[in-house]
C-alpha positions in Angstrom: 72.6 109.1 118.5 69.7 109.6 116.1 70.8 111.5 113.0 72.1 114.4 115.1 73.3 117.6 113.5 76.4 119.5 114.7 77.4 123.1 114.1 80.7 124.3 112.7 81.7 125.9 115.9 81.9 122.5 117.5 84.1 121.2 114.7 86.4 124.2 115.1 86.6 123.7 118.8 87.5 120.0 118.4 90.3 120.9 116.0 91.7 123.5 118.3 91.6 121.1 121.2 93.1 118.1 119.5 94.7 119.1 116.2 95.7 122.8 116.6 98.0 122.7 113.6 94.9 122.2 111.4 92.5 124.5 113.4 93.0 127.6 111.2 92.3 125.9 107.9 89.2 126.9 106.1 86.2 124.8 107.2 83.2 124.3 105.0 80.1 122.2 105.6 79.4 119.6 102.9 75.8 118.7 102.0 74.9 115.0 102.1 76.2 112.2 104.4 74.1 109.6 106.1 75.8 108.2 109.1 78.5 110.9 109.4 78.3 114.7 109.1 81.1 116.0 106.8 83.1 119.2 106.6 85.8 120.0 104.1 89.0 121.2 105.9 91.3 123.2 103.7 91.9 121.9 100.2 93.0 118.3 101.0 91.2 117.1 104.2 87.8 116.4 105.6 86.4 116.1 109.1 83.8 113.4 109.7 81.7 113.3 112.9 79.4 110.3 113.6 75.7 111.2 113.8 73.9 107.9 114.0 74.1 104.9 116.4 76.0 102.8 114.0 78.3 105.5 112.7 81.1 105.1 115.3 81.6 101.5 114.4 81.7 102.3 110.7 84.4 104.9 111.2 86.3 102.5 113.3 86.2 100.0 110.4 87.6 102.6 108.0 90.4 103.7 110.5 91.4 100.0 111.0 91.4 98.7 107.5 91.4 101.4 104.8 94.9 102.8 105.4 96.4 99.3 104.7 94.3 98.8 101.5 94.3 102.3 100.0 97.8 102.1 98.6 96.9 99.3 96.1 93.7 100.9 94.9 93.8 102.9 91.6 91.2 105.5 92.6 91.5 108.1 95.4 89.9 107.2 98.7 89.2 109.1 101.9 92.0 107.5 103.8 92.0 108.5 107.5 95.0 110.5 108.5 94.1 111.8 112.0 91.9 110.5 114.8 89.8 112.6 117.1 89.4 111.2 120.6 86.3 111.3 122.8 86.3 114.3 125.0 84.1 116.6 127.0 83.3 118.4 123.8 82.3 115.3 121.9 81.7 111.8 123.3 82.7 109.8 120.3 85.8 109.1 118.2 85.9 111.1 115.0 88.1 111.2 111.9 90.1 113.5 109.7 90.6 112.0 106.3 91.8 112.8 102.8 89.3 114.8 100.7 88.4 113.2 97.4 87.7 115.7 94.7 84.6 115.3 92.6 80.8 115.4 92.7 78.7 112.5 94.0 77.3 110.3 91.2 73.8 110.7 92.4 74.1 114.4 91.4 76.4 114.0 88.4 76.1 110.4 86.9 78.9 108.7 85.2 78.5 109.2 81.4 81.8 108.0 79.9 82.1 104.4 78.8 85.8 104.3 79.9 84.6 104.4 83.5 83.8 100.7 83.1 87.5 99.9 82.9 88.3 102.2 85.9 85.7 100.5 88.1 86.8 97.1 87.0 90.4 97.9 87.8 89.4 99.3 91.2 87.5 96.2 92.2 90.1 93.8 90.8 92.6 95.5 93.0 90.3 95.4 96.0 89.0 91.9 95.7 91.8 89.9 97.3 91.4 87.4 100.0 90.4 89.1 103.3 92.1 88.1 106.5 90.4 85.9 109.1 89.7 88.9 111.3 88.2 91.1 108.6 84.8 92.5 109.4 81.7 90.4 108.7 78.7 92.3 107.5 75.2 91.0 108.1 73.8 92.4 104.9 76.7 92.6 102.5 78.8 89.8 100.9 76.6 87.1 102.3 74.6 84.3 100.5 71.5 85.8 99.0 69.5 83.2 100.8 70.4 84.9 104.0 68.5 88.0 103.0 64.9 87.5 104.3 61.7 89.1 103.2 63.0 90.2 99.8 59.9 89.0 97.9 57.8 91.5 99.8 60.0 94.4 98.8 58.9 94.1 95.2 55.2 94.5 96.2 56.1 97.4 98.5 58.5 99.3 96.1 57.2 98.4 92.7 53.4 97.8 93.2 52.4 99.2 89.8 55.7 99.1 87.9 55.4 97.4 84.5 58.7 95.6 85.0 58.1 94.4 88.6 57.7 90.8 87.5 60.9 90.9 85.4 62.8 92.4 88.3 61.5 89.6 90.6 62.6 87.0 88.0 66.1 88.4 88.1 66.1 88.1 91.8 64.8 84.5 91.8 67.4 83.5 89.2 70.2 85.0 91.4 68.8 83.2 94.4 69.0 79.9 92.6 72.6 80.5 91.4 75.4 78.6 93.1 76.7 80.5 96.2 80.2 81.8 96.5 82.4 78.9 97.6 85.9 80.5 97.7 87.5 82.4 100.5 85.9 85.8 101.5 87.2 88.6 99.4 87.7 92.2 100.6 84.6 94.2 99.6 83.7 97.9 99.7 80.2 96.7 100.5 78.3 99.9 99.7 78.9 101.0 96.1 76.0 103.2 95.2 75.9 106.6 93.5 76.4 108.7 96.6 79.5 106.7 97.5 81.5 107.5 94.4 82.6 110.8 93.0 82.7 112.0 89.4 84.7 114.5 87.4 84.3 115.1 83.7 81.8 112.3 83.4 84.0 109.5 84.8 84.9 108.0 88.1 87.3 110.1 90.2 87.2 108.4 93.6 85.4 106.0 95.9 84.3 107.0 99.4 82.5 105.7 102.5 84.2 102.5 103.3 82.4 101.9 106.6 80.6 98.8 105.3 83.8 97.2 104.1 83.9 93.5 104.9 85.0 90.1 103.6 82.6 88.1 101.5 81.1 87.3 98.0 82.4 89.8 95.4 79.0 89.7 93.7 77.9 92.4 96.1 80.4 94.9 94.8 80.1 93.7 91.2 76.5 94.9 91.2 78.0 98.4 90.8 78.3 97.6 87.1 74.6 98.3 86.8 74.3 100.8 89.6 77.1 103.2 88.6 78.0 102.8 84.9 76.2 104.1 81.8 73.9 101.8 79.8 75.6 99.4 77.5 78.9 99.1 79.5 78.2 96.0 81.6 79.9 93.6 79.2 83.0 95.9 78.9 83.2 96.0 82.8 83.0 92.3 83.2 85.5 91.7 80.4 87.9 94.1 82.1 87.4 92.6 85.6 88.0 89.1 84.2 87.3 87.0 87.3 83.6 86.6 87.4 82.0 83.2 86.3 78.4 83.0 85.2 77.1 82.2 88.8 78.9 85.3 90.1 77.5 87.4 87.3 74.0 86.2 88.0 74.3 86.9 91.8 75.7 90.3 91.0 72.7 91.1 88.9 70.4 90.0 91.7 72.3 92.3 94.1 71.8 95.1 91.7 68.0 94.6 91.7 68.0 94.8 95.5 70.2 97.9 95.6 67.8 99.5 93.0 64.9 98.9 95.3 66.7 100.4 98.2 67.7 103.5 96.2 64.1 103.9 95.0 62.7 103.7 98.6 65.2 106.2 100.0 64.7 108.5 97.0 61.0 108.4 97.3 61.2 109.2 101.0 63.3 112.3 100.0 60.8 113.3 97.4 58.0 113.1 100.0 60.0 115.0 102.5 60.3 112.1 104.9 63.2 111.8 107.4 66.4 110.2 106.0 65.2 110.5 102.4 67.5 111.4 99.5 65.6 112.6 96.5 68.5 112.2 94.1 68.5 108.5 94.8 65.1 107.7 93.3 66.1 108.3 89.6 69.4 106.5 90.3 67.4 103.5 91.5 65.1 103.4 88.4 68.1 103.8 86.1 69.7 100.9 87.8 66.6 98.8 87.4 66.4 99.7 83.7 70.1 98.7 83.1 69.6 95.4 84.9 66.6 94.5 82.8 68.4 95.4 79.6 71.1 92.8 80.4 70.3 89.2 80.0 
């Protein structure tokens, strides 16, 4: 699978074959999506079909773990409600999930300061000890020292940016901070603007739990800089209430890395390159600005 694209007729045929009670609901393609192609099904559901090599495993993670966690989370999530089996029509497992109302934050950024408390409450509810068989993610929730080649990213992504050295200093400080020593916590693992939805300027839901895993909560806490409006980081960490200075420092380092990633993917989109998302570039630079404004 290499970023395949499926047509609506296939989705309708899959529904008629395996979930005929849902097959006559209105079906609308939804723009966006990275590993999965998405359709809205009626008013309350969504169909997700994997379209990259790694997508089936991500959907399996959601199907296995999200239903058990969603009940304690204070924001809506795309909880899987039906499973589509591999068949002659489509060779992979696919999912029918709850639709989460709102606009992705890369298109409608969070503007209300009260969102800091909402995000803090969501992460406080999620960040509980993960079971021994929770997924382990090779690039989320791990010690920062396990991420190799990061220094080169600054030269590649910010070659002429006036704040490149300041951003690198934030990363080096995070790298030197004490690593997470407690038990792995449940993490969303991929909190960036395209994975939360917004209504009326505030958070309305969190989506795409395929990267969820156990690990260092600093990975998720970087969302304070990635998602929230300027000047609300202190409000967020006060409300979260469980991050010591080392965790704060690591989270800030994670935010720099996520900013670089957003900038690269956004730049690719601006240049018309495959896999690019043009709305991500301004989100990345905004993240970097918020990080550097916070000591």
